[in-house]
N, C-alpha and C positions, 0 to 999 in steps of 0.2 A: 139409224146406227150411232150409238154414242161411244163414249172413249171406251167403253167396256166391251163393247160388240167389236169395235175397232182392233182392241187386243187379243179377244177371244177367236176373231176371224185370223188374224196373224198367226196365232198359234196353232189353229187348226190346220193350216195352210203347211207350215213348216214341220209339224208333226206327221202330216200324211207323206211329205215329200221333203224330207229330211237332209240338207245337206250333208256330205260327208265330212267335209273340211268346215272345223268350227269359226274359222273368220268367214266363209259363205254363210255359214248359218246365221250369224250377228248381222252380215251385210243384207242379206233378204230379209231378215225380220226387221231392221228398222226400215228397210225400202218399203218393205208391203205396209206396215204401221203408217209411214208417212203418206203412202198412196191411199189407204183406208182412210185418214183425217181427210188428205184433199178430196177424194170422192164424196164423202159425208158433205163437205164444204160445198160443193157443185150441185147437190141434191135439190131440186126446185128451181134451179137457175134456168131463165127463159132464153138464155144466151147459148149458142153452140160452144160447147165444152171440148176439146181434143186432149186424151190422154195418151201421151207418145210414150211407149213401152210400159203400158197399163196393168191389168190383171191378167190378162192373157196371156202375155209376155212373161209376168210373171212366174206364172204355172208352168209355162214351157222349160224356163231357166231352172226352176227348183226340180224340174224331173230331171232335167240334164245332169245337174251337180248331185242329186240323190241317187240317182242311176235308176229310178223308178220310172218307168215311161208304160207300163202296162195300162191298158183300155180302161180297167175298172178303175185305178188309182185316178186317173187324168179325169174321168168322169165324175168321179167324186170330187175331186177340189174343183172342176168348173161349176158343178152346181152349189159349190159355197161362195162363190166369188159375185159380186154385185153384176147385174147384166146390162149391159150397154146398149144404148139406141141402134147403133151400127158398128160393128168389128171391120175393120179394114186390115187386111193380110197383104204386106209389100212381099212381092216376089221378085226375085232376080236370078239369073245363072249362077250356078255355085262358082265357075272360076271369077265372076265380077265380084260376087260376095268374099271370096277369099281374098281378092286385090284391095276390097275397101276394108276388110277387116286389119290386113298387114298395114294399109295406108294410116289408120287409125292408130294403132299401136305405134307407127314411124314418128307421129306428131306428140305422143302423150309424154308426160316426164316419167323419168325413170321411178317415182314413187307412185304415179298412175297405173304404172304398167305393173307394179308389183300386185295389185289388185283387179287385175284385168286376166281374163281367161284368153289363154293363146287362140289363134284362128282356128287350128286343129279343132279344138275343143267347143269352140263356137258352130263351126259347121256340123258337129254330131248331132246340134239341136234340129237340122233340118227333116228327120223322120219323126221327130216328136211334134214339131210344127205341122207337119200334115196329118198326123193321127188327131192333134188337138182342133183342127179345122174340119176335119171330119166329122167329129163328135158334136162341134157346135153346128154344124150344117144338120145332123141327125137330131138336135135339139131344137131345130127350126130357128134359130139364133139369128138373127140378119146381120150377114157377114157380105164383104165385098173383096174381092182379089185384085189387087193392080199390080201390073207389071212395070218395074222400074230398072228395065236393063238399059235403057238410052234416053237421050233428051227426048226425040220424040214420043217414047212411052210415058216419060214423066208428064208430059203436057197431056197426054191423052187421060192418064190417070187422076189429075188433078180435075177436069172437066167431067169425069165420071162420079168423082167424089163430090164435087159441088152438084151435080144432078142428083145424086140420091139424097144428099141431104135437102135439097129444095122440095123434092117429093115429098120427104118425111115431114116437113114443116107444113106442106100442102099449102 
């Protein structure tokens, strides 16, 4: 992927799942372009590279802010994005997610909050995330779901991810 390919990918993604708000369109376009550049930079790297909030999350967010969450559109954009060696889905109960989202907003500055979706909007992405996970499994993409509901779950999740990566590296 070169600079033109990175730009084409960005345009294809935001054209397929166009955010309704122009500010979100600009924000996602910039984010996806930067993510594409970072992804390309990491290609061929023998080290483990982790993309927190990577392409799959970008697809879920674009779907939420565009209002387009049908299976066909999601499948189309999932076919456009680079394929990771392992996709990790972090799950937690909705009340915990709601609390974490509210806490995050509370600690942000006024300007940061202007560019942040409210917790209710963010929680509306849950069904989209489930649909995307289902599509990834249907495409036989390597996925791992981990529960982050409490401290014990977090420790177990870290060990599961570590084992999975060790097995992949053989």
